[in-house]
MIZABA-857395 format. One record per residue (C-alpha): residue in three letters; residue number from 1; x, y, z. Coordinates in Angstrom, 3 decimals. Example, Ala and Ser with C-alpha at 12.3 -4.5 7.8 and 13.67 -1.06 7.14 Angstrom:
<recs>
+---------+-----+----------+----------+----------+
: residuo : num :        x :        y :        z :
+---------+-----+----------+----------+----------+
:     ALA :   1 :   12.300 :   -4.500 :    7.800 :
:     SER :   2 :   13.670 :   -1.060 :    7.140 :
+---------+-----+----------+----------+----------+
</recs>
This chain:
<recs>
+---------+-----+----------+----------+----------+
: residuo : num :        x :        y :        z :
+---------+-----+----------+----------+----------+
:     MET :   1 :   75.762 :    6.550 :  -27.235 :
:     SER :   2 :   74.582 :    5.872 :  -30.515 :
:     GLN :   3 :   71.866 :    7.785 :  -32.133 :
:     GLN :   4 :   69.502 :    6.132 :  -34.433 :
:     ARG :   5 :   67.564 :    8.180 :  -37.070 :
:     GLN :   6 :   64.060 :    7.203 :  -37.327 :
:     THR :   7 :   62.786 :    7.316 :  -40.882 :
:     ARG :   8 :   59.480 :    7.976 :  -41.790 :
:     GLY :   9 :   57.357 :    5.037 :  -43.362 :
:     PRO :  10 :   54.515 :    5.095 :  -45.729 :
:     ALA :  11 :   52.153 :    5.118 :  -42.701 :
:     ASP :  12 :   53.479 :    8.519 :  -41.585 :
:     ALA :  13 :   53.079 :    9.977 :  -45.188 :
:     THR :  14 :   49.568 :    8.520 :  -45.045 :
:     ASP :  15 :   48.594 :    9.968 :  -41.928 :
:     ARG :  16 :   50.135 :   13.391 :  -43.183 :
:     GLY :  17 :   47.919 :   13.128 :  -46.222 :
:     ARG :  18 :   44.821 :   12.482 :  -44.101 :
:     GLY :  19 :   45.472 :   15.620 :  -41.906 :
:     ILE :  20 :   45.967 :   17.789 :  -45.026 :
:     PHE :  21 :   42.794 :   16.407 :  -46.382 :
:     TRP :  22 :   40.720 :   17.044 :  -43.237 :
:     GLY :  23 :   42.537 :   20.526 :  -43.041 :
:     ARG :  24 :   41.143 :   21.241 :  -46.603 :
:     VAL :  25 :   37.634 :   20.036 :  -45.515 :
:     ALA :  26 :   37.835 :   22.211 :  -42.536 :
:     TYR :  27 :   38.703 :   25.381 :  -44.492 :
:     VAL :  28 :   35.994 :   24.815 :  -47.154 :
:     VAL :  29 :   33.425 :   24.386 :  -44.440 :
:     GLY :  30 :   34.830 :   27.546 :  -42.872 :
:     LEU :  31 :   34.384 :   29.533 :  -46.070 :
:     ILE :  32 :   31.027 :   28.222 :  -46.555 :
:     SER :  33 :   30.139 :   29.347 :  -43.088 :
:     VAL :  34 :   31.574 :   32.641 :  -43.924 :
:     LEU :  35 :   29.549 :   33.165 :  -47.025 :
:     TRP :  36 :   26.433 :   32.134 :  -44.978 :
:     GLY :  37 :   27.142 :   34.442 :  -42.190 :
:     VAL :  38 :   27.436 :   37.291 :  -44.564 :
:     LEU :  39 :   24.089 :   36.287 :  -46.156 :
:     SER :  40 :   22.424 :   36.231 :  -43.030 :
:     ILE :  41 :   24.152 :   39.007 :  -41.140 :
:     SER :  42 :   25.295 :   36.751 :  -38.163 :
:     ILE :  43 :   28.486 :   36.887 :  -36.475 :
:     ALA :  44 :   28.318 :   33.346 :  -35.219 :
:     TYR :  45 :   29.166 :   32.127 :  -38.684 :
:     GLU :  46 :   32.117 :   34.291 :  -39.065 :
:     ALA :  47 :   33.494 :   33.042 :  -35.511 :
:     LEU :  48 :   32.894 :   29.452 :  -36.905 :
:     GLY :  49 :   35.002 :   30.506 :  -40.017 :
:     ILE :  50 :   37.842 :   31.595 :  -37.932 :
:     LEU :  51 :   37.607 :   28.407 :  -35.844 :
:     LEU :  52 :   37.577 :   26.276 :  -38.892 :
:     GLY :  53 :   40.478 :   28.263 :  -40.387 :
:     VAL :  54 :   42.682 :   27.507 :  -37.406 :
:     VAL :  55 :   41.691 :   23.868 :  -37.406 :
:     GLY :  56 :   42.717 :   23.658 :  -41.183 :
:     TYR :  57 :   45.917 :   25.467 :  -40.541 :
:     ALA :  58 :   46.655 :   22.877 :  -37.574 :
:     LEU :  59 :   45.886 :   20.012 :  -39.804 :
:     GLY :  60 :   48.449 :   20.971 :  -42.366 :
:     ALA :  61 :   46.490 :   23.259 :  -45.004 :
:     HIS :  62 :   48.753 :   26.395 :  -44.108 :
:     ARG :  63 :   48.072 :   28.844 :  -46.789 :
:     LEU :  64 :   44.408 :   27.972 :  -47.201 :
:     GLY :  65 :   43.776 :   27.917 :  -43.337 :
:     SER :  66 :   45.354 :   31.319 :  -42.827 :
:     ALA :  67 :   43.293 :   32.774 :  -45.935 :
:     THR :  68 :   40.099 :   31.454 :  -44.114 :
:     VAL :  69 :   41.148 :   33.187 :  -41.017 :
:     VAL :  70 :   41.762 :   36.515 :  -42.798 :
:     ILE :  71 :   38.663 :   36.296 :  -44.862 :
:     SER :  72 :   36.598 :   35.478 :  -41.669 :
:     VAL :  73 :   38.050 :   38.468 :  -39.881 :
:     VAL :  74 :   37.303 :   40.825 :  -42.539 :
:     MET :  75 :   33.784 :   39.596 :  -42.972 :
:     LEU :  76 :   33.260 :   39.622 :  -39.307 :
:     ILE :  77 :   33.858 :   43.417 :  -39.308 :
:     VAL :  78 :   31.635 :   43.889 :  -42.295 :
:     VAL :  79 :   28.928 :   41.968 :  -40.719 :
:     LEU :  80 :   29.353 :   43.911 :  -37.519 :
:     ALA :  81 :   29.069 :   47.110 :  -39.342 :
:     ALA :  82 :   26.047 :   45.961 :  -41.358 :
:     SER :  83 :   24.291 :   44.824 :  -38.154 :
:     GLN :  84 :   24.678 :   48.254 :  -36.712 :
:     GLY :  85 :   23.282 :   49.921 :  -40.045 :
:     TYR :  86 :   26.645 :   51.470 :  -41.147 :
:     ILE :  87 :   26.161 :   49.959 :  -44.362 :
:     PRO :  88 :   23.958 :   51.744 :  -46.677 :
:     GLY :  89 :   20.980 :   49.605 :  -47.896 :
:     VAL :  90 :   21.331 :   46.943 :  -45.227 :
:     GLU :  91 :   18.686 :   47.156 :  -42.497 :
:     PRO :  92 :   20.374 :   47.307 :  -38.906 :
:     THR :  93 :   19.547 :   44.001 :  -36.994 :
:     ASP :  94 :   20.851 :   44.996 :  -33.713 :
:     PRO :  95 :   18.094 :   46.413 :  -31.419 :
:     ARG :  96 :   20.424 :   48.667 :  -29.607 :
:     SER :  97 :   21.609 :   50.235 :  -32.975 :
:     ARG :  98 :   21.939 :   53.975 :  -32.937 :
:     TYR :  99 :   19.627 :   53.941 :  -36.131 :
:     LEU : 100 :   16.792 :   52.015 :  -34.468 :
:     ALA : 101 :   16.787 :   54.171 :  -31.301 :
:     PRO : 102 :   13.716 :   56.706 :  -30.972 :
:     LEU : 103 :   14.626 :   60.254 :  -31.798 :
:     TRP : 104 :   12.551 :   62.091 :  -29.244 :
+---------+-----+----------+----------+----------+
</recs>
């Protein structure tokens, strides 16, 4: 049996370049959603940032995609703390927050 090596042609390199391009687009949109989530105190945007970071990583933007996931998780924790009223100067947005409960 003879084993033939398959060489990558220019079409494969172009497909890989497109994947990396769309991976970078995904991480940029993920970072924008993370920033919007911090401004609007919404965890949905942070979860979207995590998802888009994973997509960017899968498409070939490894360092940037993993950085987006890490930033999104850290900001998710910050937004959860802010929505509960644990960050001074930020009004709690969760109606079940311990700071919004009646004190009687």
